[in-house]
ROGU-21676 format. One record per atom (N, C-alpha, C): residue in three letters; atom name; x, y, z. Coordinates in pm, whole numbers. Layout:
<sites>
+------+------+--------+--------+--------+
: type : atom :   east :  north :     up :
+------+------+--------+--------+--------+
:  ALA :   CA :      X :      Y :      Z :
...
+------+------+--------+--------+--------+
</sites>
This chain:
<sites>
+------+------+--------+--------+--------+
: type : atom :   east :  north :     up :
+------+------+--------+--------+--------+
:  MET :    N :  -7019 :  29814 :  10316 :
:  MET :   CA :  -7135 :  29821 :  10237 :
:  MET :    C :  -7222 :  29941 :  10280 :
:  GLU :    N :  -7272 :  30025 :  10183 :
:  GLU :   CA :  -7351 :  30135 :  10215 :
:  GLU :    C :  -7507 :  30079 :  10238 :
:  ARG :    N :  -7571 :  30134 :  10337 :
:  ARG :   CA :  -7704 :  30097 :  10357 :
:  ARG :    C :  -7798 :  30144 :  10246 :
:  ALA :    N :  -7884 :  30051 :  10211 :
:  ALA :   CA :  -7975 :  30066 :  10096 :
:  ALA :    C :  -8067 :  30197 :  10139 :
:  THR :    N :  -8094 :  30261 :  10025 :
:  THR :   CA :  -8186 :  30380 :  10040 :
:  THR :    C :  -8327 :  30329 :  10013 :
:  TRP :    N :  -8397 :  30293 :  10116 :
:  TRP :   CA :  -8531 :  30232 :  10100 :
:  TRP :    C :  -8627 :  30317 :  10021 :
:  GLN :    N :  -8622 :  30453 :  10032 :
:  GLN :   CA :  -8720 :  30533 :   9983 :
:  GLN :    C :  -8724 :  30525 :   9834 :
:  GLU :    N :  -8626 :  30475 :   9765 :
:  GLU :   CA :  -8618 :  30454 :   9621 :
:  GLU :    C :  -8697 :  30326 :   9580 :
:  ARG :    N :  -8710 :  30241 :   9678 :
:  ARG :   CA :  -8756 :  30103 :   9634 :
:  ARG :    C :  -8890 :  30053 :   9712 :
:  VAL :    N :  -8916 :  30114 :   9826 :
:  VAL :   CA :  -9038 :  30086 :   9904 :
:  VAL :    C :  -9140 :  30178 :   9878 :
:  ALA :    N :  -9269 :  30138 :   9844 :
:  ALA :   CA :  -9383 :  30230 :   9827 :
:  ALA :    C :  -9493 :  30185 :   9904 :
:  VAL :    N :  -9575 :  30280 :   9955 :
:  VAL :   CA :  -9697 :  30262 :  10022 :
:  VAL :    C :  -9811 :  30322 :   9941 :
:  ASP :    N :  -9889 :  30248 :   9883 :
:  ASP :   CA :  -9996 :  30294 :   9803 :
:  ASP :    C : -10127 :  30219 :   9843 :
:  PRO :    N : -10231 :  30306 :   9887 :
:  PRO :   CA : -10348 :  30243 :   9938 :
:  PRO :    C : -10419 :  30134 :   9836 :
:  GLY :    N : -10383 :  30163 :   9711 :
:  GLY :   CA : -10447 :  30071 :   9612 :
:  GLY :    C : -10364 :  29945 :   9582 :
:  VAL :    N : -10255 :  29933 :   9648 :
:  VAL :   CA : -10178 :  29812 :   9626 :
:  VAL :    C : -10159 :  29749 :   9760 :
:  HIS :    N : -10195 :  29623 :   9767 :
:  HIS :   CA : -10184 :  29534 :   9886 :
:  HIS :    C : -10240 :  29607 :  10012 :
:  HIS :    N : -10350 :  29676 :  10005 :
:  HIS :   CA : -10415 :  29738 :  10112 :
:  HIS :    C : -10332 :  29852 :  10182 :
:  GLY :    N : -10235 :  29906 :  10105 :
:  GLY :   CA : -10150 :  30010 :  10167 :
:  GLY :    C : -10034 :  29965 :  10240 :
:  GLU :    N : -10013 :  29828 :  10238 :
:  GLU :   CA :  -9897 :  29780 :  10308 :
:  GLU :    C :  -9772 :  29808 :  10241 :
:  PRO :    N :  -9662 :  29837 :  10300 :
:  PRO :   CA :  -9533 :  29873 :  10230 :
:  PRO :    C :  -9487 :  29752 :  10145 :
:  CYS :    N :  -9469 :  29775 :  10017 :
:  CYS :   CA :  -9430 :  29677 :   9922 :
:  CYS :    C :  -9307 :  29740 :   9848 :
:  ILE :    N :  -9240 :  29648 :   9778 :
:  ILE :   CA :  -9139 :  29687 :   9682 :
:  ILE :    C :  -9194 :  29750 :   9574 :
:  ARG :    N :  -9155 :  29876 :   9533 :
:  ARG :   CA :  -9199 :  29948 :   9422 :
:  ARG :    C :  -9218 :  29869 :   9299 :
:  GLY :    N :  -9344 :  29880 :   9235 :
:  GLY :   CA :  -9372 :  29806 :   9109 :
:  GLY :    C :  -9407 :  29659 :   9125 :
:  THR :    N :  -9420 :  29619 :   9251 :
:  THR :   CA :  -9457 :  29478 :   9271 :
:  THR :    C :  -9569 :  29486 :   9381 :
:  ARG :    N :  -9623 :  29371 :   9405 :
:  ARG :   CA :  -9720 :  29352 :   9521 :
:  ARG :    C :  -9648 :  29269 :   9625 :
:  ILE :    N :  -9516 :  29263 :   9637 :
:  ILE :   CA :  -9443 :  29200 :   9735 :
:  ILE :    C :  -9421 :  29274 :   9858 :
:  PRO :    N :  -9488 :  29244 :   9970 :
:  PRO :   CA :  -9491 :  29322 :  10104 :
:  PRO :    C :  -9344 :  29313 :  10164 :
:  VAL :    N :  -9298 :  29420 :  10225 :
:  VAL :   CA :  -9179 :  29419 :  10296 :
:  VAL :    C :  -9179 :  29324 :  10395 :
:  ARG :    N :  -9291 :  29300 :  10478 :
:  ARG :   CA :  -9294 :  29204 :  10585 :
:  ARG :    C :  -9272 :  29057 :  10529 :
:  MET :    N :  -9305 :  29026 :  10403 :
:  MET :   CA :  -9286 :  28900 :  10349 :
:  MET :    C :  -9134 :  28880 :  10331 :
:  ILE :    N :  -9071 :  28969 :  10285 :
:  ILE :   CA :  -8926 :  28964 :  10265 :
:  ILE :    C :  -8844 :  28955 :  10402 :
:  VAL :    N :  -8882 :  29037 :  10493 :
:  VAL :   CA :  -8825 :  29032 :  10621 :
:  VAL :    C :  -8846 :  28905 :  10689 :
:  GLY :    N :  -8971 :  28864 :  10676 :
:  GLY :   CA :  -9013 :  28733 :  10742 :
:  GLY :    C :  -8939 :  28611 :  10683 :
:  SER :    N :  -8916 :  28624 :  10553 :
:  SER :   CA :  -8844 :  28511 :  10487 :
:  SER :    C :  -8698 :  28510 :  10540 :
:  LEU :    N :  -8635 :  28619 :  10546 :
:  LEU :   CA :  -8507 :  28632 :  10597 :
:  LEU :    C :  -8498 :  28576 :  10738 :
:  ALA :    N :  -8594 :  28616 :  10822 :
:  ALA :   CA :  -8592 :  28583 :  10960 :
:  ALA :    C :  -8627 :  28421 :  10978 :
:  ASP :    N :  -8687 :  28371 :  10872 :
:  ASP :   CA :  -8708 :  28222 :  10876 :
:  ASP :    C :  -8578 :  28145 :  10839 :
:  GLY :    N :  -8478 :  28230 :  10788 :
:  GLY :   CA :  -8347 :  28165 :  10758 :
:  GLY :    C :  -8311 :  28154 :  10616 :
:  LEU :    N :  -8398 :  28213 :  10524 :
:  LEU :   CA :  -8365 :  28218 :  10378 :
:  LEU :    C :  -8258 :  28305 :  10359 :
:  ALA :    N :  -8161 :  28278 :  10266 :
:  ALA :   CA :  -8068 :  28363 :  10226 :
:  ALA :    C :  -8122 :  28467 :  10130 :
:  VAL :    N :  -8058 :  28576 :  10099 :
:  VAL :   CA :  -8102 :  28672 :  10005 :
:  VAL :    C :  -8127 :  28609 :   9871 :
:  GLU :    N :  -8027 :  28512 :   9836 :
:  GLU :   CA :  -8049 :  28448 :   9701 :
:  GLU :    C :  -8178 :  28359 :   9686 :
:  GLN :    N :  -8215 :  28299 :   9810 :
:  GLN :   CA :  -8331 :  28222 :   9821 :
:  GLN :    C :  -8464 :  28310 :   9812 :
:  VAL :    N :  -8456 :  28426 :   9864 :
:  VAL :   CA :  -8572 :  28509 :   9862 :
:  VAL :    C :  -8587 :  28552 :   9719 :
:  ILE :    N :  -8475 :  28587 :   9645 :
:  ILE :   CA :  -8492 :  28612 :   9515 :
:  ILE :    C :  -8543 :  28505 :   9416 :
:  ALA :    N :  -8500 :  28380 :   9465 :
:  ALA :   CA :  -8549 :  28257 :   9381 :
:  ALA :    C :  -8688 :  28248 :   9400 :
:  GLU :    N :  -8748 :  28289 :   9519 :
:  GLU :   CA :  -8895 :  28271 :   9546 :
:  GLU :    C :  -8958 :  28383 :   9472 :
:  TYR :    N :  -8907 :  28504 :   9467 :
:  TYR :   CA :  -8956 :  28625 :   9410 :
:  TYR :    C :  -8871 :  28677 :   9307 :
:  PRO :    N :  -8860 :  28623 :   9184 :
:  PRO :   CA :  -8759 :  28654 :   9080 :
:  PRO :    C :  -8765 :  28799 :   9037 :
:  GLN :    N :  -8884 :  28870 :   9059 :
:  GLN :   CA :  -8886 :  29009 :   9018 :
:  GLN :    C :  -8809 :  29095 :   9116 :
:  LEU :    N :  -8759 :  29045 :   9230 :
:  LEU :   CA :  -8673 :  29115 :   9316 :
:  LEU :    C :  -8536 :  29121 :   9281 :
:  SER :    N :  -8461 :  29230 :   9321 :
:  SER :   CA :  -8314 :  29233 :   9313 :
:  SER :    C :  -8252 :  29227 :   9456 :
:  PRO :    N :  -8126 :  29206 :   9466 :
:  PRO :   CA :  -8072 :  29214 :   9601 :
:  PRO :    C :  -8088 :  29348 :   9666 :
:  GLU :    N :  -8095 :  29447 :   9583 :
:  GLU :   CA :  -8107 :  29586 :   9635 :
:  GLU :    C :  -8244 :  29598 :   9697 :
:  ASP :    N :  -8344 :  29534 :   9635 :
:  ASP :   CA :  -8483 :  29538 :   9688 :
:  ASP :    C :  -8490 :  29473 :   9815 :
:  VAL :    N :  -8427 :  29356 :   9837 :
:  VAL :   CA :  -8422 :  29292 :   9966 :
:  VAL :    C :  -8355 :  29378 :  10072 :
:  TYR :    N :  -8241 :  29435 :  10045 :
:  TYR :   CA :  -8171 :  29518 :  10139 :
:  TYR :    C :  -8250 :  29641 :  10172 :
:  SER :    N :  -8321 :  29693 :  10081 :
:  SER :   CA :  -8411 :  29803 :  10102 :
:  SER :    C :  -8534 :  29772 :  10194 :
:  ALA :    N :  -8578 :  29649 :  10187 :
:  ALA :   CA :  -8687 :  29603 :  10275 :
:  ALA :    C :  -8626 :  29603 :  10418 :
:  LEU :    N :  -8514 :  29548 :  10443 :
:  LEU :   CA :  -8450 :  29539 :  10563 :
:  LEU :    C :  -8422 :  29682 :  10613 :
:  ALA :    N :  -8379 :  29777 :  10535 :
:  ALA :   CA :  -8343 :  29918 :  10573 :
:  ALA :    C :  -8474 :  29984 :  10614 :
:  TYR :    N :  -8581 :  29961 :  10546 :
:  TYR :   CA :  -8719 :  30012 :  10572 :
:  TYR :    C :  -8757 :  29954 :  10718 :
:  ALA :    N :  -8745 :  29831 :  10735 :
:  ALA :   CA :  -8792 :  29774 :  10863 :
:  ALA :    C :  -8698 :  29832 :  10974 :
:  ALA :    N :  -8574 :  29844 :  10953 :
:  ALA :   CA :  -8483 :  29896 :  11063 :
:  ALA :    C :  -8526 :  30049 :  11096 :
:  GLU :    N :  -8553 :  30121 :  10993 :
:  GLU :   CA :  -8593 :  30254 :  11024 :
:  GLU :    C :  -8731 :  30274 :  11088 :
:  VAL :    N :  -8830 :  30176 :  11049 :
:  VAL :   CA :  -8947 :  30176 :  11124 :
:  VAL :    C :  -8926 :  30141 :  11278 :
:  LEU :    N :  -8853 :  30041 :  11301 :
:  LEU :   CA :  -8831 :  29993 :  11430 :
:  LEU :    C :  -8770 :  30108 :  11512 :
:  HIS :    N :  -8681 :  30186 :  11451 :
:  HIS :   CA :  -8610 :  30301 :  11507 :
:  HIS :    C :  -8709 :  30407 :  11548 :
:  GLU :    N :  -8816 :  30432 :  11471 :
:  GLU :   CA :  -8909 :  30529 :  11493 :
:  GLU :    C :  -9017 :  30484 :  11591 :
:  GLU :    N :  -9050 :  30363 :  11602 :
:  GLU :   CA :  -9159 :  30317 :  11679 :
:  GLU :    C :  -9130 :  30283 :  11824 :
:  SER :    N :  -9213 :  30303 :  11908 :
:  SER :   CA :  -9208 :  30262 :  12049 :
:  SER :    C :  -9242 :  30114 :  12058 :
:  LEU :    N :  -9159 :  30035 :  12109 :
:  LEU :   CA :  -9179 :  29891 :  12114 :
:  LEU :    C :  -9225 :  29853 :  12254 :
:  VAL :    N :  -9328 :  29774 :  12266 :
:  VAL :   CA :  -9373 :  29710 :  12388 :
:  VAL :    C :  -9344 :  29579 :  12392 :
:  PRO :    N :  -9282 :  29527 :  12499 :
:  PRO :   CA :  -9240 :  29386 :  12511 :
:  PRO :    C :  -9361 :  29294 :  12504 :
:  LEU :    N :  -9348 :  29193 :  12426 :
:  LEU :   CA :  -9458 :  29090 :  12429 :
:  LEU :    C :  -9433 :  28984 :  12536 :
:  VAL :    N :  -9540 :  28953 :  12606 :
:  VAL :   CA :  -9538 :  28852 :  12717 :
:  VAL :    C :  -9579 :  28723 :  12637 :
:  THR :    N :  -9493 :  28625 :  12659 :
:  THR :   CA :  -9520 :  28493 :  12590 :
:  THR :    C :  -9546 :  28395 :  12705 :
:  GLU :    N :  -9613 :  28286 :  12677 :
:  GLU :   CA :  -9629 :  28184 :  12771 :
:  GLU :    C :  -9503 :  28130 :  12833 :
:  GLY :    N :  -9496 :  28144 :  12960 :
:  GLY :   CA :  -9372 :  28091 :  13023 :
:  GLY :    C :  -9257 :  28190 :  13030 :
:  GLY :    N :  -9283 :  28304 :  12962 :
:  GLY :   CA :  -9179 :  28405 :  12969 :
:  GLY :    C :  -9193 :  28497 :  13086 :
:  PRO :    N :  -9109 :  28600 :  13098 :
:  PRO :   CA :  -9120 :  28689 :  13215 :
:  PRO :    C :  -9255 :  28759 :  13229 :
:  GLY :    N :  -9312 :  28762 :  13337 :
:  GLY :   CA :  -9440 :  28826 :  13366 :
:  GLY :    C :  -9559 :  28736 :  13311 :
:  ALA :    N :  -9541 :  28613 :  13277 :
:  ALA :   CA :  -9653 :  28526 :  13221 :
:  ALA :    C :  -9761 :  28492 :  13318 :
:  ASN :    N :  -9714 :  28488 :  13447 :
:  ASN :   CA :  -9813 :  28449 :  13557 :
:  ASN :    C :  -9875 :  28570 :  13633 :
:  GLN :    N :  -9831 :  28689 :  13585 :
:  GLN :   CA :  -9880 :  28803 :  13669 :
:  GLN :    C : -10032 :  28819 :  13641 :
:  GLY :    N : -10099 :  28866 :  13743 :
:  GLY :   CA : -10239 :  28878 :  13746 :
:  GLY :    C : -10324 :  28758 :  13752 :
:  ARG :    N : -10263 :  28638 :  13787 :
:  ARG :   CA : -10336 :  28522 :  13790 :
:  ARG :    C : -10357 :  28482 :  13935 :
+------+------+--------+--------+--------+
</sites>
């Protein structure tokens, strides 16, 4: 399967959803799609929740998220009980 070309489907417009990346022509944020998939919804279920989306839109949201993560420097989060949780106490 070829990776979705997110540039054709993801738009950032300051006048739409406060400039948050959304699927072009909608107000559906990329983070909502990726979060729904992370919560265990299948692509078909995401589309059922947001019928204006196509499978290509969902895969484009994932491709966008993957590229953003590739470009960003990630800082590990410390969670309660996780590594480093008791440092500085």
